[in-house]
C-alpha positions in Angstrom: -10.0 -13.3 34.2 -10.0 -12.6 30.5 -10.7 -15.0 27.7 -7.1 -14.7 26.5 -5.8 -15.6 30.0 -8.0 -18.7 30.2 -7.0 -19.9 26.7 -3.3 -19.4 27.5 -3.5 -21.3 30.8 -5.2 -24.3 29.2 -2.7 -24.3 26.2 0.5 -24.1 28.3 -0.8 -26.5 31.0 -0.4 -29.3 28.4 2.4 -31.2 30.0 4.3 -31.9 26.8 4.3 -28.1 25.9 5.1 -27.2 29.5 8.0 -29.6 29.7 9.5 -28.4 26.5 9.2 -24.8 27.5 11.0 -25.4 30.8 13.7 -27.5 29.0 14.4 -24.7 26.5 14.3 -21.9 29.0 16.1 -23.5 31.9 18.2 -26.5 30.6 19.5 -25.4 27.2 17.0 -27.7 25.5 18.2 -30.8 27.3 15.4 -33.4 28.0 15.5 -32.8 31.8 11.8 -32.1 32.5 9.6 -35.0 31.3 5.9 -34.7 30.8 5.2 -38.0 32.5 6.9 -36.7 35.7 4.8 -33.5 35.9 1.9 -33.1 38.3 -0.2 -29.9 38.0 -1.0 -28.3 41.3 -3.7 -25.7 42.0 -2.7 -23.1 44.4 -4.6 -20.2 46.0 -2.6 -18.2 48.4 -4.1 -16.0 51.1 -3.9 -12.3 50.3 -5.6 -9.1 51.4 -5.8 -8.2 47.7 -7.7 -9.6 44.7 -10.7 -10.9 46.6 -8.6 -12.4 49.3 -6.3 -14.7 47.3 -3.4 -14.9 44.9 -3.6 -17.5 42.2 -0.7 -18.7 40.1 -1.2 -19.2 36.4 0.4 -22.6 36.2 2.4 -24.6 38.8 3.8 -28.0 38.0 5.7 -30.4 40.4 8.4 -32.6 38.9 8.1 -35.7 41.0 11.3 -37.2 39.6 13.5 -34.1 40.3 11.5 -32.8 43.3 11.3 -29.3 41.8 8.3 -27.0 41.4 8.0 -24.9 38.2 5.8 -21.9 38.1 4.8 -20.2 34.8 3.2 -16.7 34.6 1.7 -15.6 31.3 1.8 -11.9 30.7 0.5 -9.8 27.8 1.3 -6.5 29.5 4.3 -5.4 31.6 3.8 -5.7 35.3 6.0 -3.1 37.1 5.7 -5.0 40.4 6.5 -8.4 39.0 9.6 -9.2 41.1 7.5 -8.7 44.3 4.6 -10.7 42.9 6.9 -13.6 42.0 8.5 -13.4 45.4 5.1 -13.6 47.1 4.0 -16.6 45.0 7.2 -18.5 45.8 7.2 -17.7 49.5 3.5 -18.7 49.7 4.3 -22.0 48.0 7.0 -22.7 50.6 4.6 -21.8 53.4 2.0 -24.2 51.9 4.6 -26.9 51.8 5.5 -26.3 55.5 1.9 -26.4 56.5 1.3 -29.7 54.7 4.4 -31.3 56.2 3.4 -30.1 59.7 0.0 -31.8 59.3 1.6 -35.1 58.3 3.8 -35.3 61.5 1.9 -37.0 64.3 4.5 -36.4 67.1 6.7 -33.4 67.2 8.9 -32.1 70.0 9.1 -28.5 71.2 11.7 -27.5 68.6 9.8 -29.3 65.8 6.6 -27.5 66.8 8.3 -24.1 66.9 9.8 -24.8 63.4 6.7 -26.5 62.1 9.0 -29.0 60.3 11.5 -31.5 61.5 15.2 -31.2 61.1 15.3 -33.8 58.3 12.5 -32.2 56.3 13.3 -30.3 53.1 11.3 -27.8 51.0 10.9 -28.2 47.2 12.6 -25.4 45.3 10.3 -23.2 43.2 11.5 -21.9 39.8 9.1 -19.3 38.4 9.3 -18.3 34.8 7.6 -15.3 33.3 6.6 -15.7 29.6 5.9 -12.3 28.0 3.4 -12.7 25.1 2.9 -9.0 24.5 4.6 -7.1 21.6 8.1 -5.7 21.9 10.3 -5.8 25.0 9.2 -6.2 28.6 9.0 -2.7 30.2 8.9 -3.8 33.9 11.7 -4.5 36.4 13.2 -7.9 36.7 14.8 -7.8 40.2 13.4 -6.8 43.5 16.3 -4.4 44.2 15.4 -2.5 41.1 12.3 -1.4 42.8 14.3 0.3 45.7 14.9 4.0 45.2 18.0 4.5 47.3 21.4 6.4 46.7 23.9 4.3 44.8 26.5 4.7 47.5 24.1 3.2 50.1 23.1 0.5 47.6 26.7 -0.6 47.2 27.3 -0.6 50.9 24.2 -2.6 51.6 24.6 -5.0 48.6 25.8 -7.9 50.7 22.7 -7.8 52.9 20.1 -6.1 50.7 17.3 -8.6 50.0 16.9 -9.4 46.4 14.8 -11.6 44.3 14.5 -12.1 40.5 12.8 -14.3 37.9 13.6 -15.7 34.5 11.9 -13.7 31.7 11.5 -14.7 28.1 9.9 -12.5 25.4 7.9 -14.2 22.7 9.0 -11.6 20.0 12.7 -12.4 20.5 13.0 -16.1 21.3 14.5 -18.7 19.0 11.5 -20.5 17.6 13.8 -23.2 16.1 14.6 -24.4 19.7 11.1 -25.9 19.9 9.9 -29.2 18.4 6.3 -29.1 19.5 3.5 -26.8 18.2 5.0 -24.1 20.4 7.3 -23.4 17.5 4.3 -22.5 15.3 2.7 -20.5 18.0 5.8 -18.3 18.8 6.5 -18.1 15.1 3.0 -16.6 14.4 3.4 -14.1 17.3 6.7 -12.9 15.8 4.9 -12.1 12.5 1.8 -10.5 14.0 2.9 -7.0 13.0 3.6 -7.9 9.3 0.6 -9.0 7.2 2.9 -10.1 4.4 5.1 -12.3 6.6 2.0 -13.7 8.2 0.5 -14.6 4.9 3.7 -16.3 3.8 3.9 -18.1 7.1 0.5 -19.6 6.7 1.4 -21.2 3.4 4.0 -23.4 5.1 3.0 -27.1 5.4 3.4 -27.1 9.2 0.7 -24.5 9.5 -1.7 -26.4 7.3 -1.5 -29.3 9.8 -2.0 -27.4 13.1 -4.0 -29.0 15.9 -7.3 -27.3 16.5 -6.3 -26.0 19.9 -3.1 -24.5 18.5 -4.9 -22.7 15.7 -7.3 -21.4 18.2 -4.6 -20.2 20.5 -2.9 -18.4 17.7 -6.1 -16.7 16.7 -6.8 -15.6 20.3 -3.3 -14.2 20.9 -3.3 -12.4 17.5 -6.5 -10.6 18.7 -8.2 -11.7 15.5 -11.8 -11.8 16.4 -12.9 -12.4 12.8 -10.3 -15.1 12.4 -11.6 -16.8 15.6 -15.1 -16.6 14.2 -14.1 -18.3 10.9 -12.4 -21.1 12.8 -15.2 -21.6 15.3 -18.4 -20.9 13.3 -17.4 -21.9 9.8 -15.2 -24.9 10.9 -12.2 -23.8 8.9 -8.6 -24.6 9.7 -6.1 -21.9 10.4 -4.8 -21.5 6.9 -8.3 -21.5 5.3 -9.5 -19.0 7.8 -6.6 -16.7 7.2 -6.9 -17.0 3.4 -10.5 -16.0 3.6 -9.8 -13.2 6.0 -7.1 -11.8 3.6 -9.6 -12.0 0.8 -12.2 -10.2 2.9 -9.6 -7.5 3.6 -8.9 -7.1 -0.2 -12.6 -6.8 -0.9 -13.0 -4.2 1.9 -10.0 -2.3 0.5 -11.6 -2.1 -2.9 -14.9 -0.9 -1.4 -13.1 1.7 0.7 -11.2 2.8 -2.4 -14.5 3.3 -4.3 -16.0 5.1 -1.3 -12.9 7.4 -1.2 -13.3 8.1 -4.9 -17.0 8.9 -4.6 -16.2 11.2 -1.6 -13.5 13.0 -3.6 -15.9 13.4 -6.6 -18.6 14.8 -4.3 -16.2 17.3 -2.8 -15.3 18.6 -6.2 -19.1 19.1 -7.0 -19.6 20.9 -3.7 -16.6 23.2 -4.4 -18.0 23.9 -7.9 -21.4 24.9 -6.5 -19.8 27.2 -3.9 -17.8 28.9 -6.7 -21.1 29.4 -8.6 -22.5 31.2 -5.5 -25.2 28.7 -4.6 -26.6 28.9 -1.0 -25.0 26.5 1.4 -28.3 25.1 2.7 -29.3 24.3 -0.9 -25.9 22.6 -1.6 -26.3 20.5 1.5 -29.8 19.5 0.4 -28.8 18.6 -3.1 -25.6 16.7 -2.3 -26.5 15.3 1.1 -23.2 16.3 2.4 -22.5 16.7 6.1 -21.7 20.0 7.8 -18.1 18.9 8.2 -17.8 18.2 4.5 -19.4 21.5 3.6 -17.0 23.4 5.9 -14.0 21.5 4.4 -15.1 22.6 0.9 -15.6 26.2 2.1 -12.0 26.2 3.5 -10.6 24.8 0.3 -12.2 27.6 -1.7 -10.7 30.3 0.5 
């Protein structure tokens, strides 16, 4: 498991953030899922793949509504995601059945065959996929989209063809104003990651100057800013200070690169002049310290 995965799971496992995410994505922002009613569950499902188990990113049980919410964090498109979500959800129901069966002391033949009693119920599982990568999700969203069959057959089988889907939200295209917690700043920052000017302007906002430490760290991790992470962790700077210093570093580096480019261009003119004077290439290389590649470039320019 990568560092980004671990950081994301800790961040979104916060019950206040998790509740708000589910409320926005599933209940039009209504306060249905409450942090105090959430119980996080750790699930490892048997599988012949991935070292013998499948592990959900985050699974929460709402003890008030009797609903389980699963959250999968993705930074890359997973082309088999519908099947993966189906396996997670089915395995969760199998786990529930096994747990109920163990609690029942006396069961008749029909109960034993079913492994549950007639009055038993399963908790529904709603799995949400949060795509934190750039752009749009490139994978399928329904199980039937993975089936390569003729359209005529698909239409005829549609009433009985097994299907399964999941709710997908893409960080780059969500409405950040729908959030009241620091998820707003996190998603806002992600939407500006490809534009340095927008990011610099964003960091001047008052809300970004008061970010919680874990939120600032989460933003740095998901922006893939190793140097930004270093300034936050090693130098003890807040997000805005760290970004300001990083931008200043970039400006200084740009000036140095500009000077280097100027010196390189000047040296190329000198090499070309020496070639025109008929000096030996080995002597030119010794005097200027140019590489073989630079020398050949100058030769080609003189042709």
